[in-house]
C-alpha positions as CSV (number, residue, x, y, z in Angstrom):
1,X,-12.5,20.4,-8.3
2,X,-9.3,18.6,-7.1
3,X,-7.6,18.8,-3.7
4,X,-3.9,19.0,-3.3
5,X,-2.2,16.2,-0.9
6,X,0.7,17.2,1.2
7,X,2.8,14.5,3.2
8,X,5.4,15.8,5.3
9,X,7.7,14.6,7.9
10,X,10.0,16.4,9.7
11,X,12.2,17.1,13.2
12,X,9.5,18.6,15.8
13,X,9.6,22.0,16.4
14,X,7.4,24.8,17.1
15,X,5.0,26.6,14.4
16,X,5.2,24.0,12.2
17,X,1.2,23.4,12.0
18,X,0.8,27.5,12.0
19,X,3.3,27.5,8.9
20,X,1.4,25.1,6.5
21,X,-2.0,26.1,7.7
22,X,-1.2,29.8,6.9
23,X,0.7,28.9,3.8
24,X,-2.6,27.5,2.2
25,X,-4.8,30.1,4.2
26,X,-3.0,33.0,3.1
27,X,-3.0,31.8,-0.7
28,X,-7.0,31.3,-0.7
29,X,-6.7,27.2,-0.2
30,X,-9.6,25.9,1.7
31,X,-8.3,23.1,4.3
32,X,-10.6,19.9,4.1
33,X,-8.4,17.5,6.0
34,X,-5.4,18.2,8.6
35,X,-3.7,15.6,10.4
36,X,-0.8,15.5,12.6
37,X,1.3,13.1,14.6
38,X,4.1,13.7,16.8
39,X,6.5,10.8,17.7
40,X,8.1,11.7,20.8
41,X,10.5,9.3,21.3
42,X,12.0,10.3,18.2
43,X,11.3,13.7,17.8
44,X,9.6,13.5,14.4
45,X,6.5,15.5,13.3
46,X,4.3,13.7,10.6
47,X,1.1,15.6,8.9
48,X,-1.2,14.9,6.1
49,X,-3.1,18.2,5.0
50,X,-5.8,18.1,1.9
51,X,-7.1,21.1,0.9
52,X,-9.1,22.8,-1.8
53,X,-7.8,23.9,-5.2
54,X,-10.9,25.8,-6.4
55,X,-10.3,29.2,-5.6
56,X,-6.1,28.7,-4.7
57,X,-3.8,31.2,-6.3
58,X,-0.5,29.1,-7.2
59,X,-0.8,26.9,-9.9
60,X,-0.1,23.6,-9.6
61,X,2.9,23.7,-11.9
62,X,4.6,26.2,-9.3
63,X,3.1,24.6,-6.3
64,X,6.4,22.6,-5.5
65,X,8.6,25.7,-5.9
66,X,6.7,27.7,-3.0
67,X,6.5,24.1,-1.2
68,X,10.0,23.6,-1.2
69,X,10.9,27.8,0.0
70,X,8.4,26.2,3.4
71,X,9.8,23.1,3.4
72,X,13.7,23.8,3.5
73,X,14.1,26.3,6.6
74,X,12.3,23.0,8.3
75,X,14.0,20.2,7.2
76,X,10.8,18.4,5.8
77,X,10.5,15.6,3.7
78,X,7.6,16.4,1.7
79,X,5.6,14.9,-0.9
80,X,2.8,16.8,-3.0
81,X,-0.3,14.8,-4.9
82,X,-3.7,15.5,-6.4
83,X,-6.9,13.6,-6.1
84,X,-7.5,13.9,-9.7
85,X,-4.6,12.0,-10.3
86,X,-5.6,8.4,-10.7
87,X,-3.5,6.0,-9.1
88,X,-2.3,2.9,-11.2
89,X,-1.8,-0.5,-9.6
90,X,-0.7,-3.7,-10.5
91,X,-1.8,-6.9,-9.2
92,X,0.5,-9.7,-8.9
93,X,-0.8,-12.9,-8.3
94,X,-0.6,-16.7,-8.3
95,X,-3.1,-19.2,-7.5
96,X,-5.1,-18.2,-4.5
97,X,-8.0,-16.0,-5.8
98,X,-9.8,-14.6,-2.7
99,X,-7.4,-11.7,-2.6
100,X,-7.8,-11.0,-6.3
101,X,-11.4,-11.1,-6.7
102,X,-11.9,-8.9,-3.8
103,X,-9.7,-6.4,-5.1
104,X,-11.4,-6.6,-8.5
105,X,-15.0,-6.5,-6.7
106,X,-14.3,-3.1,-4.9
107,X,-12.7,-2.0,-7.4
108,X,-15.7,-2.5,-10.3
109,X,-17.9,-1.3,-7.1
110,X,-16.1,2.2,-7.1
111,X,-14.7,1.8,-3.8
112,X,-11.5,1.6,-4.9
113,X,-10.4,5.1,-6.7
114,X,-7.5,4.1,-8.8
115,X,-6.7,1.9,-12.4
116,X,-5.8,-1.6,-12.2
117,X,-4.2,-1.6,-16.1
118,X,-3.1,-4.9,-16.0
119,X,-2.5,-8.3,-13.9
120,X,0.5,-10.1,-13.7
121,X,0.9,-14.2,-12.8
122,X,3.8,-16.6,-12.8
123,X,0.8,-19.2,-13.3
124,X,-2.3,-19.1,-16.0
125,X,-4.7,-20.4,-13.3
126,X,-6.4,-17.1,-12.8
127,X,-6.8,-15.6,-16.5
128,X,-10.4,-16.1,-16.4
129,X,-10.6,-13.8,-13.0
130,X,-9.0,-11.0,-15.5
131,X,-10.7,-12.2,-18.5
132,X,-14.6,-11.6,-16.4
133,X,-13.4,-7.9,-15.0
134,X,-11.9,-7.1,-18.6
135,X,-8.5,-6.8,-17.3
136,X,-5.1,-8.0,-19.4
137,X,-3.6,-10.6,-17.8
138,X,0.1,-11.0,-18.3
139,X,1.6,-14.7,-17.5
140,X,5.7,-14.3,-17.0
141,X,6.3,-17.8,-15.3
142,X,9.2,-17.5,-12.7
143,X,12.1,-20.4,-11.8
144,X,15.5,-20.3,-10.0
145,X,16.9,-20.4,-13.7
146,X,15.1,-17.3,-15.3
147,X,14.1,-15.0,-12.3
148,X,16.1,-11.9,-13.5
149,X,14.6,-12.2,-17.1
150,X,10.9,-12.7,-15.5
151,X,11.6,-9.7,-13.0
152,X,13.2,-7.5,-16.2
153,X,10.0,-8.4,-18.3
154,X,7.7,-7.3,-15.4
155,X,9.7,-4.1,-14.5
156,X,9.6,-3.1,-18.6
157,X,5.5,-3.9,-18.4
158,X,5.3,-1.9,-15.2
159,X,7.0,0.9,-17.0
160,X,5.1,0.7,-20.3
161,X,1.6,1.0,-18.4
162,X,3.0,3.9,-15.8
163,X,2.2,1.9,-13.0
164,X,2.4,3.8,-9.7
165,X,2.0,0.6,-7.1
166,X,2.4,-3.1,-7.0
167,X,0.1,-4.9,-5.1
168,X,1.1,-8.5,-4.3
169,X,-2.3,-10.5,-4.1
170,X,-1.2,-13.7,-2.9
171,X,2.0,-13.8,-5.3
172,X,3.9,-16.5,-4.2
173,X,7.4,-15.5,-5.2
174,X,9.8,-13.7,-3.4
175,X,10.5,-10.2,-5.0
176,X,14.6,-9.7,-5.5
177,X,16.5,-7.4,-3.6
178,X,17.2,-5.5,-6.6
179,X,13.1,-5.5,-7.9
180,X,12.1,-4.3,-4.5
181,X,14.9,-1.3,-4.0
182,X,13.2,0.3,-7.5
183,X,9.9,0.0,-5.6
184,X,10.2,1.4,-2.2
185,X,7.0,1.9,-0.1
186,X,5.5,1.1,-3.4
187,X,5.1,-2.3,-3.1
188,X,2.2,-3.8,-0.9
189,X,2.1,-7.6,0.2
190,X,-0.6,-9.6,2.4
191,X,0.6,-12.5,4.5
192,X,-0.8,-14.7,7.8
193,X,0.2,-13.1,11.1
194,X,1.5,-16.4,12.1
195,X,5.1,-14.9,10.9
196,X,7.5,-16.1,12.0
197,X,6.3,-18.4,14.5
198,X,4.2,-20.6,11.6
199,X,6.6,-20.4,8.7
200,X,6.4,-22.9,5.5
201,X,3.4,-23.5,3.4
202,X,1.0,-24.9,5.7
203,X,0.9,-22.3,8.7
204,X,-2.4,-23.0,9.5
205,X,-2.1,-26.5,10.2
206,X,0.9,-26.0,12.2
207,X,-1.1,-23.1,14.1
208,X,-4.4,-25.9,14.1
209,X,-1.5,-28.0,16.1
210,X,-0.5,-25.5,18.8
211,X,-4.0,-25.1,19.8
212,X,-4.0,-20.9,18.6
213,X,-6.6,-18.8,20.1
214,X,-6.3,-15.7,17.1
215,X,-5.4,-16.0,14.1
216,X,-4.8,-13.0,12.0
217,X,-3.3,-10.9,8.8
218,X,-0.9,-8.4,7.9
219,X,-0.5,-5.8,5.3
220,X,2.7,-4.5,4.7
221,X,5.4,-2.5,2.3
222,X,7.7,-4.8,0.4
223,X,11.7,-4.2,1.5
224,X,14.5,-6.3,1.1
225,X,14.1,-8.1,4.2
226,X,11.7,-10.7,3.4
227,X,8.7,-9.9,5.7
228,X,10.0,-7.3,7.8
229,X,8.8,-4.0,5.7
230,X,7.0,-1.1,7.5
231,X,3.6,-2.3,8.4
232,X,0.4,-1.2,7.2
233,X,-2.4,-2.4,8.7
234,X,-3.5,-5.4,10.9
235,X,-6.6,-7.8,11.8
236,X,-7.3,-10.6,14.0
237,X,-10.0,-12.7,15.0
238,X,-10.5,-15.5,18.0
239,X,-10.4,-19.1,17.2
240,X,-11.2,-22.5,19.7
241,X,-11.1,-25.7,19.6
242,X,-14.2,-25.9,17.4
243,X,-12.6,-25.0,14.7
244,X,-10.8,-27.4,12.0
245,X,-7.9,-26.3,10.0
246,X,-10.3,-25.7,7.0
247,X,-11.8,-23.3,9.2
248,X,-8.8,-21.2,10.4
249,X,-7.9,-21.1,6.1
250,X,-11.7,-20.0,5.4
251,X,-11.4,-17.5,8.2
252,X,-8.0,-16.2,7.5
253,X,-8.8,-15.6,3.8
254,X,-11.4,-13.8,5.0
255,X,-9.3,-11.2,7.3
256,X,-6.1,-11.6,4.0
257,X,-9.0,-10.0,1.9
258,X,-10.4,-7.0,4.1
259,X,-6.4,-6.2,5.5
260,X,-5.1,-5.9,2.1
261,X,-8.0,-4.0,0.9
262,X,-7.8,-1.3,3.6
263,X,-4.0,-1.2,3.1
264,X,-4.7,-0.5,-0.5
265,X,-7.5,1.9,-0.4
266,X,-5.1,4.3,2.6
267,X,-2.1,4.1,0.2
268,X,-4.1,5.3,-2.9
269,X,-5.7,7.8,-1.3
270,X,-2.0,9.4,0.3
271,X,-3.3,8.4,4.1
272,X,0.3,6.6,4.7
273,X,3.7,8.1,6.1
274,X,6.4,5.3,6.1
275,X,9.6,6.2,7.9
276,X,12.2,4.2,9.9
277,X,10.5,0.8,8.9
278,X,7.4,1.8,10.0
279,X,4.2,4.1,9.3
280,X,2.0,6.7,10.1
281,X,-1.8,6.0,9.0
282,X,-4.0,8.8,8.9
283,X,-6.9,6.5,8.2
């Protein structure tokens, strides 16, 4: 039986937990998970509640009307989701394979509860990976001269396949502001955590030259401000003077895979609330 998931943020005020819990229980819903957080600085209340629909007396079609009546007097911003409505992901890639293979392997093993109807790339390098997992591969070369046309083609593909979220699995192209604006908190990126301290094409070489003691990776939502979107997940490992550049690259790729997969999984499970360029993650 499907569950309903309700995500809420609103000004903090007395009675919010009781109001939501009472609404669900009074309509014979069985609460499965209930998470909350209060940002005491901004005075904002965050909630994720998931409940069983087996005996719930309000139909799916009518449920938004009842939630709206609950939310409006309390100034709630909310979204409603159902666990049997599978998320549809598009994977954008370039030439680096590690994040793509990791996501596809997790999906194939049943660890990523979503559909991946297509892979989009600006290079043909990773077509064999898509073919190996039986996923359609779309090559759309991108240059400074055809970027507008290329992004229009990408947007049409997203619409044709009913895509919910785009995952940039080491897609080495900067999305235009116009593209990003049409996918608020629905494009997930991964990068090494050296930005902005070690920008450029060879961050691990620069980090090695500086004798860094930790390396890391960051996954975030994409906004018009490059690499400045709400952060979803981060992780680090320690390194020493004994590690070579190749060691740093290998370990950095391992981190990127794990951090990106966590971010995508939490997003698909509707465990993330984005607010004021940061996130609350009920993982």
